[in-house]
C-alpha positions in Angstrom: -0.1 0.1 0.2 1.3 3.4 -1.0 -0.4 5.8 1.2 0.2 9.9 1.3 0.7 12.7 3.6 0.3 16.3 3.7 3.2 17.0 6.6 4.5 19.8 4.6 7.6 19.6 7.3 8.6 16.0 6.0 8.1 17.2 2.5 10.5 19.7 2.9 13.1 17.4 4.4 12.6 15.0 1.7 13.1 17.4 -1.2 16.3 18.6 0.5 17.4 14.9 1.0 16.6 14.3 -2.8 18.0 17.7 -4.3 18.7 17.5 -7.9 19.3 21.3 -8.2 19.3 24.2 -5.2 16.4 25.8 -7.0 14.2 23.2 -6.1 13.9 24.4 -2.2 12.0 26.8 -3.6 9.6 24.0 -4.1 7.4 25.9 -6.6 8.1 22.7 -9.3 10.0 22.1 -12.0 11.5 25.0 -14.2 10.4 27.5 -12.3 13.9 29.1 -11.2 13.1 32.6 -13.5 9.5 32.5 -11.5 11.1 32.4 -8.3 13.8 35.2 -9.4 10.4 37.0 -10.7 8.7 37.5 -7.3 11.5 38.3 -5.1 12.9 41.0 -7.5 9.3 42.0 -6.7 9.2 42.0 -3.3 12.4 43.7 -3.0 10.9 46.6 -4.7 8.0 46.3 -2.5 9.3 46.4 0.6 12.0 49.3 -0.6 14.9 47.4 0.3 17.8 49.4 1.6 21.5 49.2 2.6 20.3 49.9 6.3 18.1 47.1 6.3 17.9 44.0 8.7 16.0 41.5 6.7 14.5 38.2 7.9 13.4 36.0 5.6 10.8 33.4 6.9 10.8 29.9 4.3 13.5 31.5 2.5 13.3 28.4 -0.2 16.4 28.3 -2.4 18.1 31.5 -0.7 17.0 34.1 -3.6 15.8 36.8 -1.9 18.7 36.7 0.7 21.1 36.5 -2.3 19.2 39.6 -4.1 19.4 41.5 -0.3 23.3 41.0 -0.7 23.4 42.7 -4.0 21.8 45.4 -2.5 24.4 45.8 0.4 21.9 45.7 3.1 23.3 45.5 7.0 22.2 41.9 7.4 20.1 39.1 5.7 19.0 35.6 7.5 17.1 33.1 6.4 14.8 30.5 8.1 13.7 27.0 7.0 11.6 24.4 8.3 14.7 21.5 8.7 17.8 21.2 9.1 18.5 19.2 5.6 17.3 22.8 4.2 19.5 24.6 6.2 22.6 22.7 5.4 22.2 23.3 1.7 21.8 27.1 2.2 24.6 27.2 4.4 27.5 25.4 1.7 26.4 28.1 -0.5 27.7 30.8 2.1 24.5 32.0 3.1 23.0 32.9 6.9 20.1 30.4 7.4 19.0 28.6 10.7 15.9 26.3 11.0 12.4 27.5 12.7 9.0 27.0 12.2 6.3 30.1 11.9 5.3 29.8 15.4 8.7 29.8 16.8 10.9 32.4 15.2 14.8 31.8 16.6 15.1 35.5 16.2 15.5 38.2 18.7 12.9 40.5 19.3 12.7 43.8 17.5 15.6 42.8 15.7 14.4 42.9 11.6 13.4 46.2 9.8 12.1 43.9 7.0 10.2 40.9 8.1 9.3 38.6 4.4 6.9 35.5 4.5 6.0 34.4 1.2 4.6 31.3 -0.1 4.6 30.2 3.5 1.5 30.9 5.8 -0.7 28.7 3.0 0.8 25.6 4.9 0.6 26.4 8.4 -2.2 24.8 9.8 -4.8 27.3 10.9 -4.3 27.0 14.6 -1.1 27.9 14.5 -1.6 31.1 12.1 -2.4 33.6 15.2 0.8 32.0 16.9 2.7 32.8 13.7 1.6 36.2 13.3 2.7 37.2 16.9 6.1 35.8 16.2 6.5 37.6 13.2 5.5 40.7 15.2 7.8 40.1 18.0 10.8 40.0 15.6 9.9 43.2 13.6 11.5 46.6 14.5 9.0 49.5 15.3 8.0 51.1 11.6 9.2 47.3 9.9 7.8 46.9 6.8 6.3 43.2 6.8 5.6 41.4 3.7 2.9 38.6 3.7 2.7 36.9 0.3 0.5 34.2 -1.6 -1.8 34.2 1.0 -4.8 32.0 -0.6 -8.4 32.8 -0.4 -9.6 29.6 -1.8 -8.9 26.2 -0.9 -6.0 24.3 -2.8 -6.3 21.7 -5.3 -7.8 18.1 -3.8 -5.1 15.8 -2.4 -3.8 13.0 -4.5 -5.6 9.5 -4.4 -4.0 6.5 -2.4 -3.7 3.4 -4.5 -3.4 -0.3 -3.8 -0.5 -1.2 -5.5 2.7 0.2 -7.1 1.3 -0.4 -11.0 -1.7 1.7 -10.4 0.7 4.7 -8.8 2.8 4.8 -11.8 -0.1 4.5 -14.2 -2.5 7.4 -12.2 1.2 10.0 -11.9 2.0 9.1 -15.8 -1.3 10.1 -16.7 -1.7 12.9 -14.7 1.7 14.2 -14.1 4.1 12.9 -17.2 6.8 11.0 -17.7 9.4 12.9 -15.4 7.0 12.6 -12.6 6.5 9.2 -12.8 10.5 8.4 -13.3 10.7 10.1 -10.0 8.4 8.3 -8.3 9.6 4.8 -9.3 12.8 6.1 -8.0 11.2 6.5 -4.7 9.8 3.0 -5.4 12.9 1.5 -5.5 14.3 3.3 -3.0 11.8 2.5 -0.3 12.2 -1.4 -1.4 15.5 -1.7 -1.1 15.9 0.5 2.4 12.8 -0.8 3.4 11.5 2.7 4.6 7.5 3.1 4.5 6.0 3.9 0.8 4.6 7.5 1.5 4.0 10.1 -1.1 4.3 13.6 0.6 2.2 16.5 -1.0 4.1 20.0 -1.4 0.4 21.4 -3.2 -1.6 21.2 -0.1 -3.2 24.0 1.5 -3.6 24.1 4.8 -5.0 28.0 5.5 -6.6 30.2 3.1 -8.5 33.3 4.1 -10.3 36.3 2.0 -8.6 39.9 2.3 -11.1 41.2 5.1 -10.6 38.5 7.3 -6.6 37.9 6.8 -6.1 41.2 7.7 -8.3 41.7 10.3 -5.9 38.9 12.2 -2.9 40.3 11.3 -3.5 44.0 12.7 -5.5 42.2 15.7 -1.5 40.9 15.8 -0.1 44.6 15.9 0.5 45.3 12.2 -1.3 47.7 10.2 -2.0 47.0 6.6 -0.2 49.3 4.2 -1.9 47.5 0.9 -2.8 44.7 -0.6 -2.9 43.3 -4.1 -4.1 39.9 -6.0 -0.8 37.8 -6.9 0.0 37.1 -10.5 0.7 33.5 -10.4 -0.5 31.3 -9.3 -4.0 32.9 -9.7 -6.2 32.9 -5.9 -3.5 34.4 -4.1 -3.2 37.7 -2.1 0.3 39.8 -1.6 -0.5 42.2 1.7 2.5 44.9 2.7 1.7 45.9 6.2 3.8 48.1 8.8 4.4 47.8 12.7 3.6 51.0 14.3 6.3 53.0 15.8 6.0 54.0 19.6 4.5 57.5 19.8 6.7 59.4 22.4 4.8 60.6 25.8 4.2 64.2 26.3 4.5 65.6 30.0 1.6 68.0 31.0 4.2 71.0 31.3 5.4 70.3 27.4 2.4 70.0 26.3 1.4 73.7 27.6 
């Protein structure tokens, strides 16, 4: 029996272990490196990244945004990834990365002038979203720009079915995903057979969290950020990007100063 799992952390771990190209860590699919670069270049523009910024990229994928930040000449740039396996890959390329999940960020209070969390919250269980937003607010400096991107407002695709035999699995993948995906599954099946590991297909397309813009904006503002603007994401459809700011503290004015 080949079963399926929507455990996204384990999907990330498996992707890093079977990596063929560092661009695959972006988890957008094959041959999507140009899309990843275009998306992250757009984020640089939206947050108006400057040389004095301290950037934290939550779910930094293949490190594209961190590299763009280095080219901009920021004060610091650090990325966070779900698994140690992903971290090891990017550290070999000289990037500053560490392991953390969104509801427990391994970053000091008020240490980031720019926080980016793109194409990440959609895979966070809904019950973890409030904690994740509070963590983002915690690490943001006063007046920080916070980019929360690719938030779906519709459910994701239906899960892949489970099959009782290897033949049924391969036939399904060939029909729906083509020969390359089928060859990838076949390699995994061979590995499972040789190592005795359980046969589990982990999905990278499942959506755990989605919300209409009005609902999501209310959630984020309740956590402590103020909306700057939001707009539809161009690809894939069914998602929005959001730019927020963390309010700067207002200085108290004494009664004598006010007179």
